[in-house]
PyMOL CGO cylinders between C-alpha atoms (Angstrom):
from pymol import cmd
from pymol.cgo import CYLINDER

trace = [
    CYLINDER, -18.49, -30.99, 144.74, -14.85, -31.43, 145.73, 0.3, 1, 1, 1, 1, 1, 1,
    CYLINDER, -14.85, -31.43, 145.73, -14.03, -32.70, 142.21, 0.3, 1, 1, 1, 1, 1, 1,
    CYLINDER, -14.03, -32.70, 142.21, -15.61, -29.61, 140.69, 0.3, 1, 1, 1, 1, 1, 1,
    CYLINDER, -15.61, -29.61, 140.69, -13.52, -27.32, 142.89, 0.3, 1, 1, 1, 1, 1, 1,
    CYLINDER, -13.52, -27.32, 142.89, -10.32, -29.24, 142.07, 0.3, 1, 1, 1, 1, 1, 1,
    CYLINDER, -10.32, -29.24, 142.07, -11.10, -29.14, 138.35, 0.3, 1, 1, 1, 1, 1, 1,
    CYLINDER, -11.10, -29.14, 138.35, -11.72, -25.38, 138.53, 0.3, 1, 1, 1, 1, 1, 1,
    CYLINDER, -11.72, -25.38, 138.53, -8.42, -24.87, 140.37, 0.3, 1, 1, 1, 1, 1, 1,
    CYLINDER, -8.42, -24.87, 140.37, -6.54, -26.90, 137.75, 0.3, 1, 1, 1, 1, 1, 1,
    CYLINDER, -6.54, -26.90, 137.75, -8.07, -25.06, 134.77, 0.3, 1, 1, 1, 1, 1, 1,
    CYLINDER, -8.07, -25.06, 134.77, -7.84, -21.57, 136.25, 0.3, 1, 1, 1, 1, 1, 1,
    CYLINDER, -7.84, -21.57, 136.25, -4.14, -20.99, 135.35, 0.3, 1, 1, 1, 1, 1, 1,
    CYLINDER, -4.14, -20.99, 135.35, -4.80, -22.05, 131.75, 0.3, 1, 1, 1, 1, 1, 1,
    CYLINDER, -4.80, -22.05, 131.75, -7.57, -19.49, 131.38, 0.3, 1, 1, 1, 1, 1, 1,
    CYLINDER, -7.57, -19.49, 131.38, -5.27, -16.83, 132.83, 0.3, 1, 1, 1, 1, 1, 1,
    CYLINDER, -5.27, -16.83, 132.83, -2.63, -17.34, 130.10, 0.3, 1, 1, 1, 1, 1, 1,
    CYLINDER, -2.63, -17.34, 130.10, -5.07, -16.58, 127.32, 0.3, 1, 1, 1, 1, 1, 1,
    CYLINDER, -5.07, -16.58, 127.32, -6.33, -13.53, 129.19, 0.3, 1, 1, 1, 1, 1, 1,
    CYLINDER, -6.33, -13.53, 129.19, -2.78, -12.16, 129.50, 0.3, 1, 1, 1, 1, 1, 1,
    CYLINDER, -2.78, -12.16, 129.50, -2.24, -12.40, 125.75, 0.3, 1, 1, 1, 1, 1, 1,
    CYLINDER, -2.24, -12.40, 125.75, -5.55, -10.72, 125.01, 0.3, 1, 1, 1, 1, 1, 1,
    CYLINDER, -5.55, -10.72, 125.01, -4.82, -8.04, 127.59, 0.3, 1, 1, 1, 1, 1, 1,
    CYLINDER, -4.82, -8.04, 127.59, -1.42, -7.32, 126.02, 0.3, 1, 1, 1, 1, 1, 1,
    CYLINDER, -1.42, -7.32, 126.02, -3.03, -7.04, 122.60, 0.3, 1, 1, 1, 1, 1, 1,
    CYLINDER, -3.03, -7.04, 122.60, -5.67, -4.62, 123.95, 0.3, 1, 1, 1, 1, 1, 1,
    CYLINDER, -5.67, -4.62, 123.95, -2.97, -2.55, 125.66, 0.3, 1, 1, 1, 1, 1, 1,
    CYLINDER, -2.97, -2.55, 125.66, -1.06, -2.36, 122.36, 0.3, 1, 1, 1, 1, 1, 1,
    CYLINDER, -1.06, -2.36, 122.36, -4.22, -1.17, 120.62, 0.3, 1, 1, 1, 1, 1, 1,
    CYLINDER, -4.22, -1.17, 120.62, -4.83, 1.59, 123.16, 0.3, 1, 1, 1, 1, 1, 1,
    CYLINDER, -4.83, 1.59, 123.16, -1.16, 2.63, 123.02, 0.3, 1, 1, 1, 1, 1, 1,
    CYLINDER, -1.16, 2.63, 123.02, -1.20, 2.73, 119.20, 0.3, 1, 1, 1, 1, 1, 1,
    CYLINDER, -1.20, 2.73, 119.20, -4.41, 4.78, 119.13, 0.3, 1, 1, 1, 1, 1, 1,
    CYLINDER, -4.41, 4.78, 119.13, -2.96, 7.27, 121.61, 0.3, 1, 1, 1, 1, 1, 1,
    CYLINDER, -2.96, 7.27, 121.61, 0.23, 7.63, 119.58, 0.3, 1, 1, 1, 1, 1, 1,
    CYLINDER, 0.23, 7.63, 119.58, -1.79, 8.10, 116.39, 0.3, 1, 1, 1, 1, 1, 1,
    CYLINDER, -1.79, 8.10, 116.39, -3.91, 10.79, 118.03, 0.3, 1, 1, 1, 1, 1, 1,
    CYLINDER, -3.91, 10.79, 118.03, -0.81, 12.59, 119.32, 0.3, 1, 1, 1, 1, 1, 1,
    CYLINDER, -0.81, 12.59, 119.32, 0.77, 12.41, 115.87, 0.3, 1, 1, 1, 1, 1, 1,
    CYLINDER, 0.77, 12.41, 115.87, -2.23, 14.11, 114.28, 0.3, 1, 1, 1, 1, 1, 1,
    CYLINDER, -2.23, 14.11, 114.28, -2.56, 16.69, 117.06, 0.3, 1, 1, 1, 1, 1, 1,
    CYLINDER, -2.56, 16.69, 117.06, 1.08, 17.72, 116.63, 0.3, 1, 1, 1, 1, 1, 1,
    CYLINDER, 1.08, 17.72, 116.63, 0.57, 18.07, 112.89, 0.3, 1, 1, 1, 1, 1, 1,
    CYLINDER, 0.57, 18.07, 112.89, 3.05, 15.36, 111.94, 0.3, 1, 1, 1, 1, 1, 1,
    CYLINDER, 3.05, 15.36, 111.94, 1.09, 14.27, 108.87, 0.3, 1, 1, 1, 1, 1, 1,
    CYLINDER, 1.09, 14.27, 108.87, 4.07, 12.52, 107.27, 0.3, 1, 1, 1, 1, 1, 1,
    CYLINDER, 4.07, 12.52, 107.27, 4.54, 10.49, 110.44, 0.3, 1, 1, 1, 1, 1, 1,
    CYLINDER, 4.54, 10.49, 110.44, 0.82, 9.56, 110.41, 0.3, 1, 1, 1, 1, 1, 1,
    CYLINDER, 0.82, 9.56, 110.41, 1.60, 7.55, 107.28, 0.3, 1, 1, 1, 1, 1, 1,
    CYLINDER, 1.60, 7.55, 107.28, 3.68, 5.15, 109.39, 0.3, 1, 1, 1, 1, 1, 1,
    CYLINDER, 3.68, 5.15, 109.39, 0.48, 3.95, 111.12, 0.3, 1, 1, 1, 1, 1, 1,
    CYLINDER, 0.48, 3.95, 111.12, -1.19, 3.05, 107.81, 0.3, 1, 1, 1, 1, 1, 1,
    CYLINDER, -1.19, 3.05, 107.81, -0.97, -0.18, 105.89, 0.3, 1, 1, 1, 1, 1, 1,
    CYLINDER, -0.97, -0.18, 105.89, 1.41, -0.16, 102.93, 0.3, 1, 1, 1, 1, 1, 1,
    CYLINDER, 1.41, -0.16, 102.93, -1.57, -1.30, 100.81, 0.3, 1, 1, 1, 1, 1, 1,
    CYLINDER, -1.57, -1.30, 100.81, -3.12, 2.17, 101.17, 0.3, 1, 1, 1, 1, 1, 1,
    CYLINDER, -3.12, 2.17, 101.17, -0.40, 3.83, 99.11, 0.3, 1, 1, 1, 1, 1, 1,
    CYLINDER, -0.40, 3.83, 99.11, 1.47, 6.95, 100.04, 0.3, 1, 1, 1, 1, 1, 1,
    CYLINDER, 1.47, 6.95, 100.04, -0.02, 9.98, 101.72, 0.3, 1, 1, 1, 1, 1, 1,
    CYLINDER, -0.02, 9.98, 101.72, 0.92, 13.39, 100.38, 0.3, 1, 1, 1, 1, 1, 1,
    CYLINDER, 0.92, 13.39, 100.38, 1.32, 15.79, 103.29, 0.3, 1, 1, 1, 1, 1, 1,
    CYLINDER, 1.32, 15.79, 103.29, 2.31, 18.74, 101.08, 0.3, 1, 1, 1, 1, 1, 1,
    CYLINDER, 2.31, 18.74, 101.08, -1.25, 20.10, 101.06, 0.3, 1, 1, 1, 1, 1, 1,
    CYLINDER, -1.25, 20.10, 101.06, -1.41, 19.85, 104.84, 0.3, 1, 1, 1, 1, 1, 1,
    CYLINDER, -1.41, 19.85, 104.84, 1.33, 22.26, 105.84, 0.3, 1, 1, 1, 1, 1, 1,
    CYLINDER, 1.33, 22.26, 105.84, -1.17, 24.90, 106.97, 0.3, 1, 1, 1, 1, 1, 1,
    CYLINDER, -1.17, 24.90, 106.97, -3.38, 22.35, 108.74, 0.3, 1, 1, 1, 1, 1, 1,
    CYLINDER, -3.38, 22.35, 108.74, -3.90, 22.46, 112.50, 0.3, 1, 1, 1, 1, 1, 1,
    CYLINDER, -3.90, 22.46, 112.50, -5.97, 19.96, 114.47, 0.3, 1, 1, 1, 1, 1, 1,
    CYLINDER, -5.97, 19.96, 114.47, -8.22, 21.75, 116.96, 0.3, 1, 1, 1, 1, 1, 1,
    CYLINDER, -8.22, 21.75, 116.96, -10.14, 18.86, 118.46, 0.3, 1, 1, 1, 1, 1, 1,
    CYLINDER, -10.14, 18.86, 118.46, -9.84, 15.06, 118.31, 0.3, 1, 1, 1, 1, 1, 1,
    CYLINDER, -9.84, 15.06, 118.31, -12.68, 13.21, 120.01, 0.3, 1, 1, 1, 1, 1, 1,
    CYLINDER, -12.68, 13.21, 120.01, -13.29, 9.47, 120.03, 0.3, 1, 1, 1, 1, 1, 1,
    CYLINDER, -13.29, 9.47, 120.03, -17.05, 9.16, 119.68, 0.3, 1, 1, 1, 1, 1, 1,
    CYLINDER, -17.05, 9.16, 119.68, -17.26, 5.38, 119.37, 0.3, 1, 1, 1, 1, 1, 1,
    CYLINDER, -17.26, 5.38, 119.37, -14.84, 2.69, 120.36, 0.3, 1, 1, 1, 1, 1, 1,
    CYLINDER, -14.84, 2.69, 120.36, -12.27, 1.44, 120.25, 0.3, 1, 1, 1, 1, 1, 1,
    CYLINDER, -12.27, 1.44, 120.25, -14.12, -1.80, 119.75, 0.3, 1, 1, 1, 1, 1, 1,
    CYLINDER, -14.12, -1.80, 119.75, -12.40, -5.08, 118.98, 0.3, 1, 1, 1, 1, 1, 1,
    CYLINDER, -12.40, -5.08, 118.98, -14.52, -6.95, 116.44, 0.3, 1, 1, 1, 1, 1, 1,
    CYLINDER, -14.52, -6.95, 116.44, -12.22, -9.96, 116.60, 0.3, 1, 1, 1, 1, 1, 1,
    CYLINDER, -12.22, -9.96, 116.60, -8.77, -10.81, 117.94, 0.3, 1, 1, 1, 1, 1, 1,
    CYLINDER, -8.77, -10.81, 117.94, -7.14, -9.08, 114.99, 0.3, 1, 1, 1, 1, 1, 1,
    CYLINDER, -7.14, -9.08, 114.99, -9.61, -6.34, 113.98, 0.3, 1, 1, 1, 1, 1, 1,
    CYLINDER, -9.61, -6.34, 113.98, -10.70, -3.19, 115.81, 0.3, 1, 1, 1, 1, 1, 1,
    CYLINDER, -10.70, -3.19, 115.81, -12.66, -0.09, 114.85, 0.3, 1, 1, 1, 1, 1, 1,
    CYLINDER, -12.66, -0.09, 114.85, -13.23, 3.36, 116.23, 0.3, 1, 1, 1, 1, 1, 1,
    CYLINDER, -13.23, 3.36, 116.23, -14.97, 6.53, 115.07, 0.3, 1, 1, 1, 1, 1, 1,
    CYLINDER, -14.97, 6.53, 115.07, -13.33, 9.91, 115.68, 0.3, 1, 1, 1, 1, 1, 1,
    CYLINDER, -13.33, 9.91, 115.68, -14.59, 13.44, 115.20, 0.3, 1, 1, 1, 1, 1, 1,
    CYLINDER, -14.59, 13.44, 115.20, -11.77, 15.73, 114.08, 0.3, 1, 1, 1, 1, 1, 1,
    CYLINDER, -11.77, 15.73, 114.08, -12.06, 19.51, 113.98, 0.3, 1, 1, 1, 1, 1, 1,
    CYLINDER, -12.06, 19.51, 113.98, -9.34, 21.31, 112.09, 0.3, 1, 1, 1, 1, 1, 1,
    CYLINDER, -9.34, 21.31, 112.09, -8.48, 24.69, 110.62, 0.3, 1, 1, 1, 1, 1, 1,
    CYLINDER, -8.48, 24.69, 110.62, -6.51, 25.75, 107.60, 0.3, 1, 1, 1, 1, 1, 1,
    CYLINDER, -6.51, 25.75, 107.60, -4.34, 28.66, 108.70, 0.3, 1, 1, 1, 1, 1, 1,
    CYLINDER, -4.34, 28.66, 108.70, -4.52, 30.19, 105.21, 0.3, 1, 1, 1, 1, 1, 1,
    CYLINDER, -4.52, 30.19, 105.21, -8.33, 30.45, 105.26, 0.3, 1, 1, 1, 1, 1, 1,
    CYLINDER, -8.33, 30.45, 105.26, -9.01, 30.37, 109.01, 0.3, 1, 1, 1, 1, 1, 1,
    CYLINDER, -9.01, 30.37, 109.01, -12.13, 28.30, 108.39, 0.3, 1, 1, 1, 1, 1, 1,
    CYLINDER, -12.13, 28.30, 108.39, -12.91, 25.59, 110.91, 0.3, 1, 1, 1, 1, 1, 1,
    CYLINDER, -12.91, 25.59, 110.91, -14.04, 22.28, 109.46, 0.3, 1, 1, 1, 1, 1, 1,
    CYLINDER, -14.04, 22.28, 109.46, -14.77, 18.86, 110.87, 0.3, 1, 1, 1, 1, 1, 1,
    CYLINDER, -14.77, 18.86, 110.87, -14.81, 15.33, 109.61, 0.3, 1, 1, 1, 1, 1, 1,
    CYLINDER, -14.81, 15.33, 109.61, -15.80, 11.91, 110.88, 0.3, 1, 1, 1, 1, 1, 1,
    CYLINDER, -15.80, 11.91, 110.88, -12.88, 9.50, 110.67, 0.3, 1, 1, 1, 1, 1, 1,
    CYLINDER, -12.88, 9.50, 110.67, -13.98, 5.85, 110.59, 0.3, 1, 1, 1, 1, 1, 1,
    CYLINDER, -13.98, 5.85, 110.59, -10.85, 3.93, 111.53, 0.3, 1, 1, 1, 1, 1, 1,
    CYLINDER, -10.85, 3.93, 111.53, -10.23, 0.22, 110.96, 0.3, 1, 1, 1, 1, 1, 1,
    CYLINDER, -10.23, 0.22, 110.96, -7.17, -1.31, 112.62, 0.3, 1, 1, 1, 1, 1, 1,
    CYLINDER, -7.17, -1.31, 112.62, -5.70, -4.77, 111.99, 0.3, 1, 1, 1, 1, 1, 1,
    CYLINDER, -5.70, -4.77, 111.99, -3.37, -6.61, 114.37, 0.3, 1, 1, 1, 1, 1, 1,
    CYLINDER, -3.37, -6.61, 114.37, -0.16, -8.08, 112.94, 0.3, 1, 1, 1, 1, 1, 1,
    CYLINDER, -0.16, -8.08, 112.94, 0.60, -10.96, 115.28, 0.3, 1, 1, 1, 1, 1, 1,
    CYLINDER, 0.60, -10.96, 115.28, 4.08, -11.57, 113.86, 0.3, 1, 1, 1, 1, 1, 1,
    CYLINDER, 4.08, -11.57, 113.86, 5.24, -7.98, 114.54, 0.3, 1, 1, 1, 1, 1, 1,
    CYLINDER, 5.24, -7.98, 114.54, 2.88, -7.38, 117.47, 0.3, 1, 1, 1, 1, 1, 1,
    CYLINDER, 2.88, -7.38, 117.47, 1.62, -4.12, 115.98, 0.3, 1, 1, 1, 1, 1, 1,
    CYLINDER, 1.62, -4.12, 115.98, -1.71, -2.55, 115.04, 0.3, 1, 1, 1, 1, 1, 1,
    CYLINDER, -1.71, -2.55, 115.04, -1.91, -1.03, 111.55, 0.3, 1, 1, 1, 1, 1, 1,
    CYLINDER, -1.91, -1.03, 111.55, -4.55, 1.29, 110.17, 0.3, 1, 1, 1, 1, 1, 1,
    CYLINDER, -4.55, 1.29, 110.17, -6.41, -0.35, 107.26, 0.3, 1, 1, 1, 1, 1, 1,
    CYLINDER, -6.41, -0.35, 107.26, -8.77, 2.50, 106.43, 0.3, 1, 1, 1, 1, 1, 1,
    CYLINDER, -8.77, 2.50, 106.43, -7.57, 5.48, 104.38, 0.3, 1, 1, 1, 1, 1, 1,
    CYLINDER, -7.57, 5.48, 104.38, -6.09, 8.41, 106.28, 0.3, 1, 1, 1, 1, 1, 1,
    CYLINDER, -6.09, 8.41, 106.28, -8.50, 11.33, 106.62, 0.3, 1, 1, 1, 1, 1, 1,
    CYLINDER, -8.50, 11.33, 106.62, -8.80, 13.69, 103.66, 0.3, 1, 1, 1, 1, 1, 1,
    CYLINDER, -8.80, 13.69, 103.66, -8.54, 17.19, 105.05, 0.3, 1, 1, 1, 1, 1, 1,
    CYLINDER, -8.54, 17.19, 105.05, -10.27, 19.41, 102.47, 0.3, 1, 1, 1, 1, 1, 1,
]
cmd.load_cgo(trace, "trace")
């Protein structure tokens, strides 16, 4: 019994190191998702491109000048599927000021962790506001 307690005390600090790294990665994810949400809410569509992977191509914000986000609600997630992949589903309500018609879309977001740069990058296409 004493050996088991000593072994647990010796291994406990090692388990804590891994938990700190995972915790930091989760905190970065939450911080990134909050910044992304704020970027959309403030209508900074050009800046939203900076969250997306370069593989997705460029995002043309010219058609979004009269766009205003009314509601941004996380309906599922964020969920980490692995150490480097997370997903979340968001319901976005928006209005075009030119038409004053309220629309909504479901944004299925996929985020990938870049360990070298310690950043989360959006891998799914940015929402298409019609």
